C-alpha positions as CSV (number, residue, x, y, z in Angstrom):
1,M,-19.7,83.4,113.3
2,P,-16.9,83.6,110.7
3,R,-15.8,80.4,109.0
4,P,-12.4,78.8,110.0
5,N,-9.4,79.3,107.8
6,N,-9.9,76.1,105.9
7,G,-7.3,74.9,103.4
8,P,-7.8,75.1,99.7
9,G,-10.1,72.6,97.9
10,L,-11.8,72.2,94.4
11,K,-15.3,73.2,93.6
12,F,-16.9,72.8,90.1
13,L,-19.0,75.9,89.2
14,R,-21.5,74.6,86.7
15,K,-22.5,78.1,85.5
16,R,-18.9,78.8,84.5
17,G,-18.1,75.3,83.5
18,V,-14.7,75.1,85.2
19,F,-13.2,74.1,88.5
20,Y,-12.3,76.8,91.1
21,I,-9.9,76.6,93.9
22,Q,-11.8,77.7,97.0
23,W,-10.5,78.4,100.6
24,Y,-11.4,80.6,103.6
25,D,-9.0,83.3,104.9
26,A,-9.8,85.3,108.0
27,G,-13.4,84.0,107.7
28,N,-13.8,85.2,104.1
29,K,-14.3,82.9,101.1
30,R,-11.7,83.2,98.4
31,Q,-11.8,81.7,94.9
32,R,-9.4,81.3,92.0
33,S,-10.2,79.7,88.7
34,T,-8.2,76.8,87.5
35,G,-9.2,77.5,83.9
36,T,-10.1,73.9,83.2
37,N,-13.1,71.5,83.5
38,D,-10.8,68.5,83.7
39,R,-10.6,67.2,87.2
40,G,-7.1,65.8,86.8
41,E,-5.8,69.1,85.5
42,A,-7.6,71.0,88.2
43,E,-6.0,68.8,90.9
44,A,-2.6,69.6,89.4
45,R,-3.4,73.4,89.5
46,L,-4.5,73.0,93.1
47,A,-1.3,71.2,94.0
48,E,0.7,74.0,92.4
49,F,-1.4,76.6,94.3
50,I,-0.8,74.9,97.7
51,I,2.9,74.7,97.1
52,E,3.2,78.3,95.9
53,R,1.0,79.5,98.8
54,G,3.5,78.0,101.2
55,K,6.6,79.4,99.6
56,I,8.6,81.9,101.6
57,D,12.1,83.5,101.3
58,L,14.3,80.8,102.9
59,P,17.5,82.0,104.6
60,R,20.7,80.4,103.2
61,G,23.1,78.3,105.3
62,P,22.5,75.5,107.8
63,R,20.7,76.3,111.0
64,D,20.0,74.7,114.3
65,P,16.6,73.0,114.7
66,S,15.7,75.6,117.3
67,Q,16.2,78.3,114.7
68,F,14.6,76.6,111.7
69,P,10.8,76.9,111.3
70,I,8.9,73.8,110.3
71,A,7.0,75.9,107.8
72,D,10.4,76.6,106.0
73,A,11.1,72.9,105.8
74,L,7.7,72.1,104.3
75,A,7.9,75.1,101.9
76,L,11.4,74.0,100.7
77,Y,10.2,70.4,100.2
78,G,7.1,71.5,98.4
79,A,8.9,73.9,96.1
80,E,12.0,71.9,95.3
81,H,11.1,68.2,95.6
82,A,7.4,67.8,95.1
83,P,7.4,68.9,91.4
84,T,9.9,66.1,90.7
85,T,7.6,63.3,92.0
86,A,5.0,61.3,90.2
87,A,2.2,62.7,92.4
88,P,3.1,66.2,93.7
89,E,-0.5,66.8,94.7
90,R,-0.2,64.2,97.4
91,I,2.7,66.0,99.0
92,A,0.8,69.3,98.6
93,Y,-2.2,67.9,100.4
94,A,0.0,66.5,103.2
95,I,1.7,69.9,103.6
96,D,-1.6,71.7,103.7
97,A,-2.7,69.3,106.5
98,L,0.5,69.7,108.5
99,L,0.8,73.5,108.4
100,P,-2.1,74.5,110.7
101,F,-0.6,72.4,113.6
102,W,3.1,72.7,112.9
103,G,3.5,75.9,110.9
104,A,4.2,78.3,113.8
105,S,6.7,75.9,115.5
106,M,10.5,75.4,115.2
107,V,11.9,72.0,114.2
108,S,13.1,71.5,117.7
109,A,9.4,71.3,118.8
110,I,9.0,67.9,117.2
111,T,8.8,65.4,120.0
112,Q,6.9,62.2,120.7
113,E,4.4,64.3,122.7
114,T,3.8,66.8,120.0
115,C,3.5,64.0,117.4
116,R,0.8,62.4,119.5
117,A,-0.9,65.7,119.9
118,Y,-1.0,66.1,116.2
119,T,-2.5,62.6,115.9
120,R,-5.2,63.5,118.4
121,E,-6.0,66.8,116.7
122,R,-6.2,65.4,113.2
123,K,-8.7,62.7,114.1
124,R,-7.8,60.7,111.0
125,S,-6.9,57.0,110.4
126,P,-3.4,55.8,111.5
127,G,-2.6,55.3,107.8
128,T,-3.4,58.9,106.9
129,I,-1.4,60.2,109.9
130,R,1.6,58.0,108.9
131,K,1.5,59.5,105.4
132,E,1.3,63.1,106.7
133,L,4.0,62.7,109.4
134,G,6.1,60.8,106.9
135,T,5.9,63.9,104.7
136,L,7.1,66.0,107.6
137,R,10.0,63.6,108.3
138,A,10.9,63.6,104.6
139,S,10.9,67.4,104.5
140,L,13.3,67.6,107.4
141,H,15.8,65.2,105.8
142,F,15.5,67.0,102.5
143,A,16.3,70.3,104.3
144,Q,19.3,68.7,105.9
145,R,20.6,67.3,102.6
146,Y,19.9,70.7,101.1
147,G,22.3,72.3,103.6
148,R,19.6,74.2,105.5
149,L,19.3,72.2,108.7
150,T,22.1,70.9,110.9
151,A,20.2,68.0,112.6
152,V,16.9,66.2,112.2
153,P,14.8,65.1,115.3
154,H,13.0,61.8,115.3
155,V,9.4,62.1,113.9
156,F,7.2,59.6,115.8
157,L,4.7,57.9,113.5
158,P,1.7,55.7,114.5
159,S,2.1,52.0,114.2
160,K,1.7,50.7,110.7
161,P,-1.8,49.4,110.2
162,E,-2.1,45.7,109.7
163,G,-2.4,44.6,106.1
164,R,-5.9,44.0,104.8
165,G,-6.6,40.4,104.2
166,R,-10.2,40.8,103.1
167,W,-11.1,39.4,99.7
168,L,-14.5,38.8,98.0
169,S,-16.0,35.5,97.2
170,R,-17.4,35.2,93.7
171,T,-20.9,35.5,95.1
172,E,-20.0,38.7,97.0
173,A,-18.3,40.2,93.9
174,A,-21.4,39.4,91.8
175,Q,-23.6,41.1,94.5
176,L,-21.4,44.2,94.5
177,I,-21.5,44.5,90.7
178,H,-25.3,44.0,90.7
179,A,-25.7,46.7,93.3
180,A,-23.5,49.0,91.2
181,V,-25.7,48.4,88.1
182,R,-28.8,49.3,90.2
183,S,-27.2,52.6,91.3
184,R,-28.5,56.0,90.4
185,S,-28.2,57.0,86.8
186,D,-24.9,58.9,86.9
187,T,-23.2,56.2,89.0
188,R,-24.2,53.1,87.1
189,L,-22.5,54.4,84.0
190,Y,-19.0,54.2,85.7
191,L,-19.0,52.2,88.9
192,P,-19.7,48.8,87.4
193,L,-16.9,49.4,84.9
194,F,-14.5,50.4,87.7
195,L,-15.4,47.2,89.6
196,V,-14.8,44.8,86.7
197,I,-11.5,46.5,85.7
198,A,-10.3,46.2,89.3
199,L,-11.4,42.6,89.7
200,Y,-9.9,41.4,86.4
201,T,-6.6,43.4,86.4
202,G,-6.0,44.0,90.1
203,A,-5.0,47.5,89.3
204,R,-5.0,50.1,92.1
205,K,-7.8,52.6,92.4
206,E,-5.7,55.6,91.2
207,A,-4.4,53.7,88.2
208,I,-7.9,52.9,87.1
209,L,-9.3,56.4,87.7
210,S,-6.5,58.0,85.7
211,L,-6.7,55.5,82.8
212,R,-7.3,57.0,79.4
213,W,-8.4,55.4,76.2
214,P,-5.0,55.9,74.4
215,Q,-3.6,53.5,77.0
216,I,-5.9,50.7,75.8
217,D,-5.3,48.9,72.5
218,L,-8.5,47.0,71.9
219,D,-7.2,45.6,68.6
220,R,-4.1,44.0,70.1
221,G,-5.9,43.3,73.5
222,I,-3.4,45.3,75.6
223,I,-3.9,47.7,78.5
224,N,-1.0,49.9,79.8
225,F,-1.6,51.3,83.2
226,N,1.4,53.7,82.8
227,P,0.4,56.9,81.1
228,P,3.0,58.6,78.9
229,G,5.3,60.8,81.0
230,R,4.4,59.3,84.4
231,K,7.4,58.8,86.7
232,R,7.9,55.3,87.8
233,T,7.3,54.6,91.5
234,S,7.5,51.7,93.9
235,K,3.8,51.0,93.1
236,G,4.2,49.2,89.8
237,R,1.8,49.7,86.9
238,P,2.0,46.7,84.5
239,I,1.2,46.3,80.8
240,L,-1.4,43.5,80.7
241,P,-3.2,41.4,78.1
242,I,-6.9,42.1,78.4
243,P,-9.0,39.1,79.6
244,D,-11.8,38.2,77.2
245,R,-14.6,39.0,79.7
246,L,-13.1,42.4,80.5
247,M,-12.7,43.0,76.7
248,T,-16.5,42.9,76.3
249,F,-17.0,45.6,79.0
250,L,-14.3,47.8,77.5
251,R,-15.7,47.6,74.0
252,L,-19.1,48.7,75.3
253,A,-17.5,51.5,77.3
254,R,-15.5,52.7,74.3
255,R,-18.6,53.5,72.4
256,R,-19.5,56.2,74.8
257,G,-16.0,57.4,75.4
258,S,-13.8,60.0,73.6
259,D,-10.6,59.3,71.8
260,L,-8.4,60.9,74.6
261,G,-10.8,60.8,77.5
262,Y,-10.9,58.8,80.7
263,V,-12.1,55.3,80.6
264,V,-14.0,55.6,83.9
265,H,-15.7,59.0,83.9
266,R,-18.7,61.0,84.9
267,N,-20.1,62.9,81.9
268,G,-16.6,63.1,80.4
269,H,-15.0,64.4,83.6
270,R,-12.4,62.5,85.6
271,I,-13.6,60.9,88.8
272,T,-11.0,61.5,91.5
273,D,-12.5,59.2,94.2
274,I,-15.2,56.7,94.4
275,G,-15.4,56.7,98.2
276,D,-14.6,53.9,100.7
277,A,-16.5,51.3,102.8
278,R,-19.0,53.9,104.1
279,S,-19.0,56.8,101.7
280,G,-19.3,57.7,98.1
281,S,-20.6,55.6,95.3
282,F,-18.5,52.6,96.4
283,G,-19.9,52.7,99.9
284,R,-23.5,53.0,98.8
285,A,-23.0,50.0,96.5
286,C,-21.5,48.0,99.4
287,T,-24.5,48.9,101.6
288,R,-27.0,47.7,98.9
289,A,-24.9,44.5,98.4
290,G,-25.1,43.7,102.1
291,L,-21.3,44.3,102.5
292,A,-21.4,47.3,104.7
293,D,-19.1,47.0,107.8
294,T,-17.5,43.8,106.4
295,G,-14.1,45.4,105.8
296,V,-14.6,45.9,102.0
297,V,-12.8,48.9,100.5
298,P,-11.7,49.6,96.9
299,H,-8.3,48.0,97.6
300,T,-10.2,44.8,98.4
301,L,-10.8,44.3,94.7
302,R,-7.0,44.2,94.0
303,H,-6.6,41.7,96.8
304,T,-9.5,39.6,95.4
305,C,-7.8,39.4,92.0
306,G,-4.6,38.1,93.5
307,T,-6.4,35.7,95.8
308,W,-8.5,34.2,93.0
309,M,-5.4,33.7,90.9
310,A,-3.6,31.9,93.7
311,Q,-6.6,29.7,94.4
312,A,-6.5,28.8,90.7
313,G,-2.9,27.6,91.0
314,V,-1.2,30.5,89.2
315,S,2.4,30.8,90.2
316,M,3.5,33.6,92.6
317,F,5.9,34.9,89.8
318,E,3.0,35.3,87.4
319,I,0.7,36.9,90.0
320,G,3.4,39.3,90.9
321,G,3.9,40.3,87.3
322,W,0.2,40.7,86.8
323,L,-0.2,43.0,89.9
324,G,3.1,44.8,89.3
325,Q,4.7,43.9,92.6
326,S,7.6,41.8,93.8
327,V,7.5,38.0,94.1
328,A,8.4,38.3,97.8
329,R,5.4,40.6,98.5
330,T,3.1,38.4,96.3
331,T,4.2,35.3,98.2
332,E,3.6,37.0,101.6
333,L,0.1,38.0,100.5
334,Y,-1.2,35.1,98.4
335,A,0.9,31.9,98.8
336,H,-1.4,30.5,101.6
337,H,-4.3,30.6,99.1
338,S,-2.5,28.4,96.6
339,P,-3.4,24.7,96.5
340,D,0.3,24.0,96.0
341,H,1.3,26.0,99.1
342,L,4.0,24.0,101.0
343,A,3.0,20.9,99.1
344,S,6.6,19.7,98.8
345,A,7.1,20.2,102.6
346,R,4.0,18.3,103.3
347,R,5.1,15.4,101.2
348,A,8.5,15.4,102.8
349,A,6.8,15.3,106.2
350,D,4.6,12.4,105.2
351,R,7.6,10.4,104.1
352,R,9.2,10.8,107.5
353,A,6.1,9.6,109.3
């Protein structure tokens, strides 16, 4: 039986020492070299490939939704807007996920019923579906602003998932780090370092995995999560003083790193993902630590950092600055953990009693 026409993905060919873009077309495997052994660079080449693959000759002038293919809107968005963003590969992945279902339809086919059908067919989490359909919606509005589409139908997104409130106790954090240290040889060289950076800085997973040594000044004790040239997004990446305990781990890691290489790496190569609660190196460590099926995911480490700070009485302003987010969002997430939370209101209520 021929293989399905799967979308493009990356595969590292050890014999050739570089990443290849691999996909199936009409049941036949296709490959194209990225020309690099760096995972981050290979992902950028993959994003460019997906966008170029979707490009078509787009007719000029605004058209009615019944006359405008969804594939045209996605191709226009991928070609004109994605390259201007901080993470074009994310848009490329979303477009590649959307095309098999929507690619043969006109914009007028977008209804609540078809959006629900897409959700059922994708069989992904509500958060993933929201991101993909959000890309579809953004592409339609972009086409309208670009003068190609006369009207935009409503794109029905799944309900926004509830925020994750899970955080680790210090005992749980120690168990997770210990489990990472006891991992297989290739994992224990990077996973414990990822965990301690996340717990001490509260940085997001992508910010840690893309961190390179030039962004860390061990002499001055500064870590800058914004690489040169990165476009600023709503997900802030702060410049932080390095805590003393984290400094110890970083100095040890620096001895086996290269001047320009990634801080968290596998044999010098960038790690694009560490998994989640049930998969990858992170999931295996959670299982060994007895934390499987307890709601612990990589983002839990960021939430743990903020929670511990709030419990220590750190102000919401400082926590927000440390995590690179607004005071309002910080207050929403962490104020109830602070020993001073609503203390003035409580004292006022006591005086009235």
